C-alpha positions in Angstrom: -22.8 2.2 -5.0 -20.7 0.8 -7.9 -20.2 -3.0 -8.5 -16.9 -4.5 -7.9 -14.9 -5.7 -10.0 -14.7 -9.4 -9.4 -17.2 -11.8 -7.4 -14.3 -12.3 -4.9 -14.0 -8.6 -4.6 -17.9 -8.1 -4.3 -17.9 -10.7 -1.5 -15.1 -9.1 0.6 -15.8 -5.2 0.0 -18.2 -2.4 -0.7 -17.0 0.2 -3.5 -18.3 3.6 -3.5 -17.3 6.5 -5.5 -15.5 9.5 -4.4 -18.5 11.6 -4.5 -20.8 9.1 -2.9 -18.3 8.8 0.0 -18.0 12.4 0.4 -21.6 12.7 0.9 -22.2 10.0 3.3 -18.9 9.4 4.7 -20.2 9.2 8.6 -22.6 6.9 7.5 -20.0 4.8 5.4 -18.0 4.7 8.8 -20.7 3.5 11.1 -21.3 0.8 8.4 -17.6 -0.3 8.3 -17.4 0.0 12.1 -20.6 -2.3 12.5 -20.3 -5.0 10.0 -16.5 -5.3 9.9 -16.5 -5.2 6.0 -13.7 -3.1 4.2 -15.2 0.0 2.3 -13.1 0.6 -1.1 -13.7 4.4 -2.6 -12.8 4.5 -6.1 -11.9 7.6 -8.5 -13.2 7.0 -12.1 -13.9 3.5 -11.5 -10.4 2.8 -10.2 -9.8 1.5 -6.3 -8.1 4.5 -4.6 -8.7 4.2 -0.7 -9.7 1.2 1.5 -11.5 1.9 4.6 -11.4 -0.9 7.0 -12.1 -1.5 11.0 -8.9 -0.8 13.0 -7.9 -3.8 14.8 -5.3 -3.3 17.4 -2.2 -5.5 17.5 -1.3 -6.4 21.3 1.7 -8.6 20.1 5.4 -7.3 20.9 7.3 -6.5 17.7 9.2 -9.5 18.1 6.0 -11.7 17.7 5.0 -9.9 14.8 8.0 -10.5 13.1 8.2 -14.0 13.8 8.6 -16.4 11.1 9.0 -13.4 8.5 12.9 -14.2 8.0 12.9 -17.2 5.5 16.6 -17.7 5.2 19.5 -16.5 7.3 22.9 -18.1 6.3 26.1 -17.1 7.9 25.1 -14.6 9.9 28.1 -14.0 11.9 30.6 -13.0 8.3 31.2 -9.9 7.5 29.7 -8.3 4.7 32.2 -7.4 1.9 32.2 -4.2 -0.2 30.8 -5.8 -3.2 27.8 -7.3 -1.4 26.1 -3.7 -1.2 24.1 -2.0 -4.0 25.5 1.5 -4.9 23.1 4.6 -5.0 23.7 7.1 -8.0 
């Protein structure tokens, strides 16, 4: 098992190398499932994959997006041709 990059990361997740994960994947899955702590898989010391417990979100799409629009001015005005970015 590798050491996390900061104290904050050390408290929030466990880091393992790809080869360690490959050899003990089922064990790590069970550990994440029971503890709820995420597991970070590293490649040459850099994080590449995070494994975390699945959490079902029963909220409606509308509820999930509630509060995500920061500002919505003049919603009924038409959009001008110059307002769009051209793709080359």
